[in-house]
N, C-alpha and C positions, 0 to 999 in steps of 0.2 A: 617846598615841603608839603603844603595844601594840595598842590597839584598832583604829587605823588600819591597822597591819601585818597583823593578823588578817583585817580586812575585804578588804584588797588580796589576801592569799594565797588567801581563799575565792573571790574573783571570778576570779583567775587559774585556780585549780583547777576552777571551774565551766566556764570557757571551754575548758580543756584537755579535760574530760569531754565537752563538746558536740562539740569538734573530733574527738575519738576516736570518738564515736558516729556522726558524719557519715561519717567514713572507713570505719568498719566497715560501715554501711549501703550505701556505694558498692561496697565490696569484695564484699558479699553479693549485690548486684544484678549485678555483672559475672560472678561465679562462676555464679550461676543461669543467666544468659543463655548463657554458654559451655557449661554442662551441657545446655541445651536444644538448642543448635545441634549439639553432638556427638551427642546422643541421636536427633535426627531424621535418619533415614537418606535418601539420595538414592533416587528412584524407581528400581526395578530392572526391566529389560525382559527379555523372553525372548532367548535366543541362538539365531540361525539359522545354517545352513550348507547349502551346495548340493553334495551329494556325487556328483551325476551330471547332466550336461547335454550335449546334442548337438542339432545342427540336422539334421533330415531334409529340410528344404526351406528355402531362403533365396534366392529369385530376384527380382531387381529389373530390371523392364521399363522402359527409358529412354523408349520412345516414348510411353507413357501414365503414366510416372512412378508405377508400382504395384509395391509390395513383397508378395510371397507368402511366407509363412513358416510353419514348425512347429518349436517348440522345446520338447521334453519335458524336465522338470526333476525330479530326485530331491531333496527338501528334508528337512532334518533340523531338528527343533525340540527344544531342550533348556531344562529348568528346573534351573539349578545351585543354586537357592536353598533355604532351609530350609522355605519356605511354598509351598503350591500357588497357581496363578494360573489365570484364565480368560481365554480370547482370543474376541473376536467380530469380525466384519466385517474379514477379512484379505484382502488382495488383493496379487497379484504382477504387477508391471509391468515390461516389458522395453524397453530402450532401445538404439538403435544410432546411433553418432555424435551422442549427446545428444538424439536425436529418439525420442519414444515411439512404438512401433510395435504393441504388443499387451499384453493383460493377461489374467489368469485369476483367479478368485475361489477362495481357498483354504478360507475359512470364511465363509459368508454372515452377514448382519446379524441373521438370525432364529435362528442357531444359536450356542450356547455350547460351547466346547471347553475342557475342564479338563485341566490337566496337573499331576500330583502333583509334590511336592518331590523333587529329585535325580532326575528322570525324563527320558526321552527318547522322542520318538516320530518316525515317518517319514511323509512325504506322498510316495508313489511315483507317478511319471508324471504330475505336473501339467503339463498341455500348454498352452503359449501358441501359438495357431495362428490363421491367417486371412489376409486380404489388406488392403492399406491404401494409398490414394494418398498418396505421400510424395515430397519433394524433398530430396536430400542434397547437402551442400556438396562432398564428396569421393566418388570412385568407390566402389561397393560391392564391396569386394575382400577377401579374407582376408589376414592378414599373411604373412610369409615361411615361417612354420611351418604355414601352411594352417589357421589359426584365426581365427575372427571375435571381435572384442572387443565383448562384449555386457555392458551394466550392468543388473542386475536390482535393483529396489527392492520390498521387502516392507513394505507399510503395515498396520499393525494397531491394534486397539483392545484394551486390556488392563484387565480389572476387578480393582481392588485390593479383596480380600475383607475386609481389616481395617477400612477406612475407608469402604467402600461407594462408591467413586469410580472412574470410568473414565479411563484414561490413553490418549493417542494416541501412536503412535511410528512410526518408520521405520528400517529397516536397508538398507544398500547392500551389493550383491555385485558385485565386478568380475570378470567371467568371460572366459576364453579358451575359446571353444567350437569343437569340431571339426565339420565337416560329414560326416554319415554318412547313406548312403542305404538302409541295410538296417533302420533303425528299431529296432534292438535294441543298438546299440553305443555305449559312452561312451569308446572307446579313445583314450588320449592326454589325456583331461580330467583335471585335477587338482582334488581336492575343495577347496572355497573357503569359508572362514569369512567371514560377513558382518559388517560393523561398524556400529554404532549411529549413526544420523544425529541423531535427537532423540528425546526422551520427555518428554511434558508432560501 
């Protein structure tokens, strides 16, 4: 009788230890997974802002549906992070009424631009200019404050120096741009911080 009780106790004790071991293994796996998820940081992109913008030419000819434009931009690039990064193949594209009308290359695909940690640099007078056949759904007119609503998209490729990988990203800048004929004035323009569209 006592032998049967001891045998039953040993079996139950063994089952309990197995159950505890299984629970401990599951807990360890969950904790390790959570730690890895928290330790892997989201990709961090550069911060862009446009501190100066004005149109010296923005003429739309209805007879032949042609837009003639000149848009100088003063662009600020900031690295707010603890590590440096490198940019390549960076382009600035301008849109009006959701239609793309011009672009300028900020950093070409053969050039690597390095920005150190906690640092800022400036691209002065990056000019989007030219002419293009276009058809707009609405009249090409400024708003009541005599500003044009221009969207600027900055597309870039960023080298991750830690893992030797290149990220692609875009930022969007919603601008209210004054028309200035003297080609030296940004009067009335308010500096605009761009927001990240994607980084992958």
